[in-house]
Phi, psi and omega in degrees: 000316179291323173306308185302315182296325182287319179299323180285324192248346181067342169235135185219130176251117182258119180241163181164179178274166180303128176093352180293339177110025179299305182297318177301316178292320175301310183292332179291316179299314183294319180291324177298312182289332177296318182295338180268001173112002182276151179261127182254129182234125179266113184233170184245356179211161174291335177295325183289333173291314178305316184286332180268344187289135176228120183293343179276351180256151174266087188248139180238126178258144178233132176232106177283136181053051189299333184254007178117163175197139004275355176232173185296142176253104186302325179301312181300313182302310179302319180296319177296328183285322180293327185261005184309307180296326176295318178294327177295316181296327175296320180293320183276349183272356178142236192273083181216138175219152179216125171244129178248146165239152178206136172297148182306304183297328175295313179301315176305322182294335188241011176297322185298319185282336183263351188299338176270354184246080196283357175298329183275338190239355182291321190233102178226157183234112187256118182288344176284344183280128182301332179290345183249009176297153179304130174283163175307315179298319181289329179293312180302307178299327180290313180292324177295325180292315181296319180294318182294316177298331182257008178058039176250139184282152179238120183256157180300325180294318174301309179306313181296321182296314179293316183301320190267359179295144178277355180293152173278168172076073184300317180299322178294326177297317181301312178298319181297320176306312182297319186286313190285344174303330179298332179265004180057044177240142179273155174303325182290321182294318181296319177297328179285330181292321186269092183246063177248185180288162184304319182292314179299319179302314178299314179298317183296320183296315181294314180297317182298309180303314182290322179296314184292327181295316185291328177299314189282343176290345182257353181248000000 
């Protein structure tokens, strides 16, 4: 659904809570369109879009946490506002696409400033909306892509364990599956070990995945 929205409108704002899969969904859309011939550019600011844009290229830009993280960044918001009209002209001019991600609470903080600049708010995909939760097909494709990128085999058992877990943050669970194999621990065993409140579980999951990602980057 998000892919179709982006193709139709050229600009898409993906919102949700931390761990809901905003970045993962954005990269899934970008990688899908890259396979169709589009050039994908990951940038960190609107100025970088202006500097990189070429009307002769079929370019798709991705800006993660576009308005700041973990709180609103006023400088970034002001920069988006300054370049609003230019970005609109890029959109209307041809082969241009833009995906922004933002945590829900950050977006709420800057909506007052952005309400007159509808290129950012006209078309958004809220992962907190039950209608926009990842489908079974999307979850399967996401996990398959993770495993393919890391040359890891995916069994039906592992997929069922991750899919049925009560933990929040399906994309984080996918990453975790790839990492904990190194320790010969199954995702089911890990989920059984962490028997705390849902919020504490999720925080533990985030810290563990990010810490292990950092660890594996040095070995």
